[in-house]
C-alpha positions in Angstrom: -32.2 -2.9 9.8 -30.4 -3.4 13.1 -27.3 -1.4 14.0 -25.3 -4.7 14.2 -25.3 -4.4 10.4 -21.7 -4.1 9.1 -21.0 -0.5 8.1 -18.0 1.0 6.6 -18.1 4.8 6.7 -15.4 7.0 5.1 -16.1 9.8 7.6 -14.6 11.0 11.0 -13.0 8.6 13.5 -11.5 8.8 16.9 -8.6 6.5 16.0 -8.3 7.0 12.2 -6.5 9.5 10.1 -8.3 12.5 8.7 -8.1 13.1 5.0 -6.0 16.1 5.2 -3.3 17.4 7.5 -3.3 19.6 10.5 -6.9 21.1 10.8 -8.7 17.7 10.9 -6.0 16.2 13.1 -6.5 19.2 15.5 -10.2 18.3 15.9 -9.4 14.6 16.5 -6.8 15.6 19.1 -9.2 18.0 20.8 -12.0 15.5 21.1 -9.7 12.7 22.3 -7.8 14.9 24.7 -11.1 16.4 26.1 -12.5 12.9 26.6 -9.4 11.6 28.3 -9.2 14.6 30.6 -12.8 14.3 31.6 -13.7 17.7 30.0 -16.0 15.7 27.6 -18.1 12.8 28.7 -18.3 9.8 26.4 -21.8 11.0 25.3 -20.4 14.4 24.4 -17.5 12.9 22.6 -19.7 10.6 20.5 -22.1 13.4 19.7 -19.2 15.8 18.7 -17.8 13.2 16.3 -21.0 12.4 14.5 -22.0 16.1 14.5 -18.7 16.9 12.8 -19.7 14.6 9.9 -23.5 15.2 9.7 -24.4 18.5 11.4 -21.2 20.6 12.0 -23.1 23.7 13.1 -23.9 21.8 16.3 -20.3 21.3 17.2 -19.0 23.5 20.0 -17.0 26.4 18.5 -14.3 25.9 21.1 -14.0 22.2 20.1 -14.3 22.8 16.4 -11.6 25.4 16.2 -10.5 25.9 12.6 -11.4 22.4 11.5 -13.2 22.3 8.2 -11.6 19.4 6.3 -13.7 16.4 5.3 -12.8 13.2 7.1 -12.3 9.8 5.9 -13.1 6.9 8.2 -15.9 6.3 10.7 -16.0 2.5 10.7 -14.0 2.1 14.0 -16.1 4.7 15.8 -19.3 3.1 14.7 -18.0 -0.3 16.0 -17.1 1.4 19.3 -20.4 3.1 19.4 -22.2 -0.2 19.0 -20.2 -1.7 21.8 -20.9 1.3 24.1 -24.5 1.9 23.1 -25.9 0.4 26.3 -23.7 2.8 28.4 -24.8 6.0 26.6 -27.8 8.2 27.4 -31.0 7.6 25.5 -30.8 11.1 24.0 -27.3 10.4 22.6 -28.4 7.1 21.1 -31.4 8.7 19.5 -29.4 11.6 18.0 -26.7 9.3 16.5 -29.2 6.7 15.3 -31.0 9.6 13.7 -27.9 10.6 11.7 -27.3 7.1 10.6 -30.9 6.4 9.7 -31.1 9.6 7.7 -27.9 8.6 5.9 -29.5 5.3 5.0 -32.8 6.9 3.9 -31.8 7.4 0.2 -34.7 6.7 -2.1 -36.7 9.7 -1.0 -34.9 11.9 -3.5 -36.3 12.9 -6.9 -34.9 10.7 -9.6 -32.9 7.6 -10.5 -30.3 6.9 -13.2 -29.1 3.5 -14.4 -25.4 3.3 -15.2 -24.5 2.4 -18.8 -23.8 -1.2 -17.7 -27.2 -1.5 -16.2 -25.6 -2.6 -12.9 -25.7 0.6 -10.7 -28.9 2.5 -9.9 -28.1 6.1 -8.7 -30.7 7.9 -6.7 -30.2 11.7 -6.7 -31.7 15.1 -6.1 -31.3 18.3 -8.0 -32.7 20.5 -5.2 -32.3 20.8 -1.5 -29.3 20.1 0.8 -28.3 16.9 -0.9 -28.5 18.2 -4.5 -25.8 17.2 -7.0 -24.2 19.8 -9.3 -26.9 20.8 -11.7 -24.8 21.2 -14.9 -26.2 19.2 -17.8 -24.2 20.0 -20.9 -22.2 16.9 -21.9 -24.7 15.7 -23.0 -27.7 17.9 -22.4 -30.1 15.1 -21.7 -31.9 15.9 -18.5 -29.4 14.0 -16.4 -26.8 16.0 -14.4 -23.3 15.4 -15.8 -22.0 14.7 -12.3 -24.4 11.8 -11.9 -23.5 10.4 -15.4 -19.8 10.6 -14.6 -20.2 8.9 -11.3 -22.1 6.1 -13.0 -19.3 5.6 -15.4 -16.8 5.5 -12.5 -19.0 2.9 -10.8 -19.0 0.8 -14.0 -15.2 1.2 -14.3 -14.9 0.0 -10.7 -17.0 -3.1 -11.3 -15.1 -3.9 -14.5 -11.6 -3.5 -12.9 -12.3 -5.0 -9.5 -14.7 -7.8 -10.4 -14.4 -8.6 -14.1 -10.7 -8.1 -14.7 -9.1 -8.7 -11.3 -11.5 -11.3 -10.0 -12.7 -10.1 -6.6 -16.1 -11.3 -5.3 -19.0 -9.4 -6.7 -21.7 -8.1 -4.3 -25.2 -9.5 -4.7 -27.5 -7.2 -6.5 -30.7 -5.8 -4.9 -33.7 -6.0 -7.3 -31.3 -6.6 -10.1 -29.2 -3.5 -9.5 -26.6 -2.1 -7.1 -28.0 0.9 -5.2 -26.0 4.1 -4.9 -27.0 7.7 -3.8 -25.6 11.1 -2.8 -25.7 13.0 0.5 -24.2 16.3 1.6 -21.9 15.4 4.5 -18.4 16.1 5.8 -17.2 12.8 4.5 -16.3 11.1 1.3 -18.9 8.3 1.5 -19.8 5.0 3.1 -20.9 1.5 2.3 -23.5 -0.5 4.2 -23.9 -4.2 4.2 -27.5 -5.4 4.3 -26.7 -9.1 4.5 -26.5 -11.9 2.1 -23.7 -10.3 0.2 -25.9 -7.2 -0.6 -25.0 -3.7 0.3 -25.4 -0.1 -0.9 -23.1 3.0 -1.2 -23.7 6.6 -0.4 -21.2 9.2 -1.6 -20.8 13.0 -1.0 -23.0 15.0 -3.2 -20.5 17.3 -4.9 -17.0 17.0 -3.2 -16.6 20.8 -3.2 -13.7 21.8 -1.0 -12.3 18.3 -0.6 -8.5 17.8 -0.6 -6.5 18.1 -3.8 -5.6 15.1 -5.9 -3.8 14.7 -9.3 -6.8 13.5 -11.4 -6.8 15.0 -14.9 -10.5 15.8 -14.6 -9.9 17.9 -11.5 -10.2 17.5 -7.7 -14.0 17.0 -7.5 -14.2 14.3 -10.0 -11.0 12.8 -8.7 -12.5 12.6 -5.3 -15.6 10.9 -6.7 -13.4 8.3 -8.5 -11.4 7.5 -5.4 -14.5 7.3 -3.2 -16.5 5.0 -5.6 -13.5 2.6 -6.1 -12.9 2.6 -2.4 -16.5 2.0 -1.3 -17.1 -0.6 -4.0 -14.1 -2.5 -2.6 -15.9 -2.5 0.7 -18.9 -3.9 -1.1 -16.7 -6.7 -2.4 -15.3 -7.3 1.1 -18.8 -7.7 2.5 -19.3 -10.5 -0.1 -16.0 -12.1 0.6 -15.7 -12.4 4.4 -14.1 -10.7 7.3 -11.2 -8.2 6.5 -11.3 -7.1 10.1 -9.2 -4.0 10.8 -7.5 -4.4 7.4 -10.5 -3.3 5.3 -9.6 0.4 5.0 -6.0 -0.3 3.9 -7.3 -2.7 1.2 -10.0 -0.3 0.0 -7.5 2.7 -0.2 -5.1 0.5 -2.2 -7.9 -0.3 -4.6 -8.5 3.4 -5.4 -5.1 3.5 -7.2 -5.6 0.2 -8.9 -8.9 1.4 -10.5 -7.9 5.0 -11.1 -4.1 5.2 -11.4 -3.9 8.9 -12.3 -5.9 10.2 -9.4 -3.4 9.6 -6.6 -5.8 10.7 -3.9 -3.9 8.3 -1.6 -0.8 10.6 -1.7 -2.6 12.8 0.9 -2.4 9.9 3.4 1.2 9.0 3.0 2.4 11.5 5.6 0.5 9.6 8.3 2.1 7.1 10.6 2.9 4.3 8.2 5.9 2.2 7.3 7.4 5.1 5.5 7.0 8.0 7.9 6.8 6.0 11.2 8.3 2.6 10.5 8.5 1.8 14.2 4.7 1.9 14.4 3.5 -1.7 13.9 1.5 -2.2 10.7 -1.4 -3.7 12.7 -1.4 -1.1 15.4 -5.0 -0.3 16.6 -6.3 -3.6 15.2 -5.1 -3.2 11.6 -3.6 -0.9 9.1 -5.6 2.1 7.8 -5.6 4.5 4.8 -1.9 5.5 5.0 -0.9 1.8 5.1 -2.3 1.2 1.6 1.4 0.9 0.7 1.2 -2.7 2.0 -1.3 -3.4 -0.7 0.9 -1.8 -3.3 3.9 -3.8 -2.1 2.0 -7.1 -2.5 0.4 -6.4 -5.9 3.7 -5.0 -7.3 5.8 -7.8 -5.9 3.5 -10.7 -6.7 0.9 -9.5 -9.0 -2.8 -9.0 -8.5 -3.6 -12.7 -8.4 -1.8 -12.9 -5.1 -4.2 -10.4 -3.6 -7.2 -12.2 -5.0 -6.1 -15.6 -3.8 -5.4 -14.0 -0.3 -9.0 -12.7 -0.3 -10.4 -16.1 -1.2 -8.8 -17.5 2.0 -10.7 -15.1 4.3 -13.8 -17.3 4.6 -11.8 -19.7 6.6 -8.6 -17.9 7.8 -7.7 -14.7 9.6 -6.0 -12.0 7.7 -2.4 -12.6 8.8 -2.7 -16.4 8.7 -4.0 -16.1 5.1 -1.0 -13.9 4.3 1.3 -16.4 5.8 0.0 -19.3 3.8 -0.3 -17.3 0.6 3.4 -16.4 0.9 4.3 -20.1 1.4 2.4 -20.9 -1.8 4.7 -18.3 -3.5 7.8 -20.1 -2.1 8.6 -17.3 0.4 7.8 -16.4 4.0 6.0 -13.6 5.9 9.3 -12.7 7.6 11.2 -12.3 4.3 8.5 -10.3 2.7 7.9 -8.0 5.6 11.6 -7.3 5.5 11.4 -6.5 1.8 8.4 -4.2 2.6 10.5 -2.3 5.1 13.3 -1.9 2.5 10.8 -0.6 -0.1 9.6 1.9 2.5 13.1 3.3 2.8 13.6 3.5 -1.0 11.1 6.3 -1.7 11.4 10.0 -2.7 15.0 10.9 -3.1 15.9 7.3 -2.4 13.9 5.9 -5.3 15.9 4.1 -7.9 15.8 1.4 -10.6 18.6 -0.7 -9.2 16.5 -2.3 -6.4 12.8 -3.3 -6.4 10.5 -0.7 -5.0 7.2 1.1 -5.5 6.3 2.0 -9.1 5.5 5.5 -7.9 8.2 5.8 -5.2 9.9 8.8 -6.9 6.6 10.7 -6.8 5.6 10.1 -3.2 5.4 13.5 -1.6 7.7 12.7 1.3 11.1 14.0 2.0 13.8 12.5 4.2 14.7 13.0 7.0 11.4 14.4 8.2 10.2 11.0 9.5 9.5 9.8 12.9 11.8 6.9 14.0 14.2 7.6 11.1 17.6 8.6 12.4 20.3 10.4 10.3 23.9 10.2 11.3 27.3 11.4 10.0 29.5 10.9 13.1 31.0 7.5 13.7 31.2 5.2 15.6 27.5 5.5 16.3 25.8 3.3 18.9 22.1 3.0 19.6 20.1 0.8 22.1 16.5 0.4 21.0 13.6 -2.0 20.6 10.9 -2.8 18.1 7.4 -4.2 18.2 6.4 -6.8 15.7 5.5 -5.7 12.1 7.8 -2.7 12.5 11.2 -1.3 11.5 13.6 1.5 12.2 15.8 3.4 9.6 19.3 4.7 10.2 20.4 7.0 7.4 24.2 7.2 7.1 25.9 10.3 5.7 29.5 11.5 5.7 30.9 8.3 4.2 33.3 9.9 1.8 35.9 10.4 4.5 35.9 6.7 5.3 39.3 5.0 4.7 37.6 1.6 5.4 34.1 0.1 4.9 30.9 0.4 6.8 30.9 -2.0 9.8 27.7 -3.0 11.5 27.8 -4.7 14.9 24.5 -6.0 16.0 23.5 -7.5 19.3 19.9 -8.7 19.5 18.1 -9.9 22.6 18.3 -13.7 22.6 14.5 -14.0 23.2 13.2 -16.0 20.2 12.0 -12.8 18.6 14.2 -12.7 15.5 15.2 -9.4 13.9 16.5 -8.8 10.4 19.1 -6.2 9.4 19.6 -4.8 5.9 22.2 -2.4 4.5 21.3 -0.4 1.4 23.9 1.8 -0.2 23.9 4.5 -2.9 27.0 4.0 -5.0 28.7 7.1 -6.5 28.5 7.4 -10.3 32.2 7.0 -10.7 32.0 3.5 -9.2 29.0 2.3 -11.2 26.1 4.2 -9.6 22.8 2.7 -8.5 21.8 1.3 -5.1 23.0 -2.0 -3.6 21.4 -4.2 -0.9 23.3 -6.4 1.6 21.3 -8.6 4.0 23.4 -8.8 7.2 23.7 -12.3 8.5 22.7 -12.9 12.1 23.4 -16.0 14.2 21.1 -18.0 16.4 21.5 -15.4 19.2 20.5 -12.6 16.8 24.0 -11.3 16.8 26.2 -10.2 13.8 29.4 -8.4 13.0 29.3 -7.4 9.3 31.7 -5.4 7.1 30.1 -3.9 3.9 31.3 -5.0 0.5 32.3 -1.5 -0.7 34.6 1.1 0.9 32.6 4.0 2.3 34.4 6.4 0.0 32.6 4.8 -3.0 29.2 5.6 -1.4 27.3 8.9 -1.3 25.0 7.6 1.4 23.7 4.4 3.0 20.9 3.2 5.3 20.7 0.5 7.9 17.2 -1.0 8.3 16.4 -3.0 11.4 13.2 -5.0 11.1 11.1 -7.1 13.5 9.0 -8.9 11.0 7.1 -11.3 13.3 3.4 -11.7 12.3 2.2 -12.1 15.9 3.1 -10.1 18.9 5.4 -11.6 21.5 6.4 -8.4 23.1 9.1 -5.9 22.0 12.5 -7.2 20.7 15.4 -5.1 21.9 18.8 -4.7 20.3 22.1 -2.8 20.4 23.6 -1.6 17.1 27.0 0.1 16.5 27.8 1.6 13.1 31.5 2.4 12.5 34.3 2.3 10.0 36.3 -0.9 9.4 40.0 -0.8 10.0 40.8 -2.1 6.5 39.1 -1.2 3.2 38.0 -4.0 0.9 36.5 -3.6 -2.5 33.5 -5.4 -4.1 36.0 -6.6 -6.7 38.0 -8.4 -3.9 35.2 -10.8 -3.4 34.9 -10.1 0.4 34.8 -13.8 1.3 32.8 -14.6 -1.7 30.0 -12.2 -1.0 28.5 -9.9 -3.6 26.0 -7.1 -3.1 22.5 -8.5 -3.2 21.3 -5.6 -5.3 22.6 -7.3 -8.4 19.8 -7.7 -10.9 20.0 -8.5 -14.6 20.8 -10.8 -17.4 24.3 -12.2 -18.0 25.4 -12.6 -21.7 24.0 -15.8 -23.0 26.5 -18.6 -23.7 27.4 -19.7 -26.2 26.6 -16.7 -28.4 26.3 -17.1 -31.4 24.6 -20.5 -30.8 22.9 -23.4 -32.6 20.4 -24.5 -31.4 20.7 -24.2 -27.6 22.0 -21.4 -25.4 22.1 -20.8 -21.6 20.5 -17.7 -20.2 21.4 -16.8 -16.6 20.3 -13.8 -14.5 20.4 -12.6 -10.9 17.6 -11.4 -8.6 18.3 -9.3 -5.5 15.8 -11.3 -3.5 13.0 -13.8 -4.2 10.8 -12.3 -6.8 8.1 -13.1 -9.4 9.8 -12.9 -12.7 9.2 -13.4 -16.4 11.8 -14.4 -19.0 10.8 -14.3 -22.7 12.4 -14.3 -26.1 11.5 -11.7 -28.8 12.5 -11.4 -32.4 13.9 -8.2 -34.1 10.4 -6.9 -34.7 9.4 -7.2 -31.1 7.1 -10.2 -31.6 7.0 -12.7 -28.7 8.7 -15.9 -29.7 9.0 -18.0 -26.6 8.1 -17.6 -22.9 10.7 -19.4 -20.8 9.6 -18.3 -17.4 6.0 -17.1 -17.0 5.2 -15.1 -13.8 7.1 -17.6 -11.6 8.4 -17.0 -8.1 12.2 -17.5 -8.3 14.9 -17.6 -5.6 17.3 -14.7 -4.9 20.7 -14.9 -6.6 21.6 -16.6 -9.9 18.9 -18.4 -11.9 19.8 -20.4 -15.0 17.6 -21.5 -17.9 18.1 -22.8 -21.5 16.5 -21.9 -24.8 16.6 -24.5 -27.5 15.8 -22.2 -30.4 12.1 -23.1 -30.6 8.9 -21.0 -30.3 6.0 -21.5 -27.9 4.5 -24.1 -30.4 7.7 -26.1 -30.3 8.7 -25.1 -33.9 12.3 -24.3 -34.6 12.9 -20.7 -35.4 15.2 -19.4 -38.1 18.6 -17.8 -37.9 18.7 -14.2 -36.7 19.0 -11.8 -33.9 16.8 -12.4 -30.8 16.4 -10.6 -27.5 16.0 -12.2 -24.1 13.9 -9.9 -21.9 13.7 -10.2 -18.1 11.0 -8.5 -16.1 10.7 -8.7 -12.3 8.5 -6.1 -10.7 9.5 -2.7 -12.1 13.0 -4.0 -13.0 13.8 -4.7 -16.6 16.8 -6.0 -18.6 17.4 -7.2 -22.1 20.3 -9.0 -23.8 20.9 -9.7 -27.5 21.4 -13.2 -28.8 22.4 -14.5 -32.3 21.1 -17.8 -33.6 23.0 -19.3 -36.6 21.5 -22.5 -38.1 
């Protein structure tokens, strides 16, 4: 097999994030710094990276330092190695090819095991350097428990990713999908062999790997995450080119298959839209592990079918063009949704709430404000900042000290008139005495990307607020600069005053139906904070579904109005009684009671 074969390693990379924090980053930094300074030749740098994964004893102690952590991604470095192969010394090429050929040489080990589904064939060894844990107690049947569990995890990955969600299945080789184990300083890797076929190699025991939250423990949690991740690569190989977005997609899938493991939490401190929002999502050719939040944003905003339909476009479209067109099919735009993505990235940790849409696990993300890059915290006003953003990036301004405001928050924005439109959003946490929760206000900008906006509520009603500046453009046209001034308005206005007819766009929920009681028709109205996929259904007193009025439909922001005529899904009139209208949009829920009197 030639080295032009598509390979996705979850191992060490020059430009990717290591699986844990400082020690692994130290090694990356040392190799890259030494290469840039000329202390390491390109040959030495490549050898050091591959040795770190496959034969760490050969790494120079001075270069290795205290680094011991397993690493996650080697796909980019293999691609770079392939492009640089002709410039490297024959001895370097021979050494690296030897590592990769050895990694592919599964099948020389002692035994095979077929997963319960009959799909996955695991090749494994119980002795030697690649031996799996020998325990064989549950059940004691001659097959190591670790192998049996991994086989179950592989079956679960196929069931979730292929059968339930609908991603493309890889072609089988000899009627099975091959998997094996290898002792290495990496989680695992997937290799495409052409024609939609591939195979997966995973670490042989995951001893000493980073912590996760899996109820079966860190080792089995790491195995689950790796198998789900690598099997998503297998599906990607069958689908088409994911380009530089493949690792983001595969890391997102780990949590979709094994929701309780949360191995991806260890990446969230990397330079993503939460911790470094001014770093473009596609920097370096595409998002990586820490950017799996983009996948969560899409699946939680639009549902899993959105992600499947996007994948189906990749045989004929590039990644971002496919996203653009898929958004249009959902009656929204890339710019609007990237802006929403930036808002979600602000509303995590202590900012997580149920008033505005956000990540389902936002409150559990192990990140604390304000320890972010590019996230600025202020309590002295007026505050003025001159800055710029690249496309697919944002900047957060966290505002404190609002209780002393006699007026409202005022935001003056002056964007560069360069056809590179920005978006500005104000999110505010309302004090409990004034209703509590969070509110969102999208600041209107004119054709020159300028705006002068006074917030709906007096600052004294807010415990904190955040201004989010976004450059959502899908393609790069150069940086977009701006000036922003945040100050206190001269006169206080209250949300109850109407403020020129504006209301906070955070409003979500059902209005009381009218009339109520009714016979047989009533009007049901509700508000959405921004365009969302929503479902509206009627249930009886026992909780049985009676009528679906809106079924997973993309609806506009603001007020939406529907009617129910007192019939069920079969068109039959229902009897008198108490019914409940239930609205679901993302993680937001609301219910209202209705009385039908015949």
